[in-house]
N, C-alpha and C positions, 0 to 999 in steps of 0.2 A: 445685448441681452444678459440676464443674470447667469445663464448657462455658460456663455462665452467667458465671462469674468471668472467664474469658478474654475473653468478649464484652464485659463491662463494662470491663475494663482497656483493650481495644482502642478502645472508644468514648471513654474518657477521653484516650487518646493522640491520637485523631483531633481531639478538641476542643482539646487543648493545642497541637497543631501546625496548627490551622486547616484540617484536611483534610476534604473532603466525603466522605460515604458513597458508595460505588459502587452505582449502581442500574442498572436496565435502560436508563434514559434517558442514562446517563453516556457521555461521549465519551472514549475512551481511544486514544492513539496506539499502534498495534500494531507499529511499527517493521518489522524485517525478518523477523518470525516467519512471514509468509505465503510467503516465498521457498521454504522447505522443502516446503510443501504444493503450491505451484504447480509446482515442479520434479517432484515425485512424480507429480502428475496428468498433466503433459505427457508424462513418460516412459511412463506407463500408456497414453496415447493412441498413442504411438509403438509400443509393444509390440502394441497391438491393430490396428495399421496404419491408424489413423484420422488420423494426423498424421506428418509426416516432420520430422526435425531440420533438413532443408534447405529446408523450406517458407519462403517469403518473407513478411515482415510485411505487404506490400502486399495480400496476399489478404484480410486483414481490415481493415487501416487504410491505405488508399491515400493518404490526405492527410498522413500523417506523413512529414517529410522523409527521403529515402533509404530509404524502406520497401521499395523494389524491390531493395535490396542487403542488407538486414538479414534474417538467417535466425533461426529458432527457436533453433538452436544458439548463435548470437551472443548472443541475449537471455539464455539460460541461463548462458552463460559470462561475462556482463557485459562483452562485447566488441562491442556493437552500435554504439557511438559515440553512442548517445542520451545526453542529459544528464539528470542528476538534476533533477527539476522544481523543487526549492527553490533551485537555482542561478540561476533566473530571478528577478531582483529584482522584476519586476512581479508575478509570482505570489506571491513571498514577502511583498510589501507587502500583497497581498490577505489573506493569512493573518494578518498582524500586526493589520490593522485589523478583521478579522472572524474572531477565533480560534475561535468556536463553529460556524462554517460547516462542514458536512460536504460535501466535494467528492466528486462521483461520478466513476466511471471516464470517463463521457462528458464531464464538465467538464474533466478533465485531457487527454483526447485532443483535445478542441476547442482547448484552450490550446496544446498542442504543435504542432498542425497550422497554427497561425497564426505560430509562431516561425520 
């Protein structure tokens, strides 16, 4: 069938280009795709009066520097003054030397609260 031929061709391309098959255990960088979903869910919480765009980050993360000044609105507009985690050379070096490590949200929050 056509599906089997396409699958075989794809496998040959993967072998030729030294690409691994993607499995449930594969680690894939998701980039910015979660921003859309996060923004939607936050706005849904605002619509349901469970969250305000003026709520301060310190409500949930008091150890983050300037969390008493950063609002949900700032975060959504990328105007919070927070730094991209990969701009910290110490964190970047951890990623370079341990590329398969999956960092949790807690790992990142802990790192940022120490900077």
